[in-house]
N, C-alpha and C positions, 0 to 999 in steps of 0.2 A: 598474410604477408605485409610485414609493414609499408607503409610508403617510402618512397625511395625519390630523390633529388639527382638529377644528371650537373656532374664538373666538366666543364671540357678544359682540360690543362698543355698546354707545348713542351714537347719535352725532347731531346735530342735523339734522334732514330738508334743511335748506335747504345746510350746508357736505358733505356728501352728496351732493346733487345734483349741485352746485359738481364737486366732485373725481371725480364719472362723466363729468362733461363733458367735465372736462381726459383721464382715464383714456383715455375712449372715443377723444379727438383722434391719444393715443397708442397706443392697439391695444392696449390691456393693461387686462385684467378686473381690477374689484377686489380678489377675493380673490389675482390677482399681484402684486397691487402691496405689502398688506398680508406678504404673505412677504417680499417683497424687505425692508421697511421694518423685520423683524424680523430677516431675516441681517443687515442691517447697525446691529443692535445687536448682534447677537453678537460680529460681527467690530471695532466698533469699542469695543465693552465698555463701550456708555453709547447714548445719546439721540445719533443720528446728524446734529443739529444744534446750534447754539448754541445755547444760554436762557441769556441772562440778565435782567437788570433794564436798563431805559434807564438811560445813563449820566448822563439830568440829572432832577432832581425839580422837580417845577413849583416855583415861587418862592411863598413864605410872606409874605405883604405886611406880616403883622406883623415879621418880621424885616429888611426894609428901611429905611433912613437916607429922610430926606425928601428929600436927592438923589437918590437909588437912585430912590426911588418915582414922582420927576418925570419922570424917567429912562425909566424902563419906560412910562407915560404916554405922553412922546413918541414912542418908538417906534412904542408902536397908536397913534397920531392920525399918524404917519406912512406908515406902513401902509394906514391908510381911506384919505387926500391919496393915495396912491398906487393906489388902485384896490386893494389885495391882501383884498379883503375877499370873504363868500360870504355867503347868507339860511341859515337856519336851513333853510328847507326843502329848498334843496342838502348841506347837511349830513349831514340824516336820509336821504336819498335814497344817497349815497356811503354811508353805513355798511350801510345796509339790499346794496348791490350787494357791498361788501369781506365784509359780517361777516354776510348774512343774515339782518339784525335786523329 
């Protein structure tokens, strides 16, 4: 067996639990998954997935003309009329399930 070295990392408990569930379903121990990640870092000579900022930033209200502002408000009203809305409780539950918040 090859020599090994220990790594100690602090991870949010919810993220760790979610990752363990996925890895258990794949039949991969956490230590093997971390080793796979580190091998990819070496092979790729960087993080093995894309990391970038979102393409669009939130719109600053003060930077809009009256026409642009009215257009954005009308888009929101159209979404409401079309039923494209969620309650704050729904969003909170989604955040908890997606991010372990």
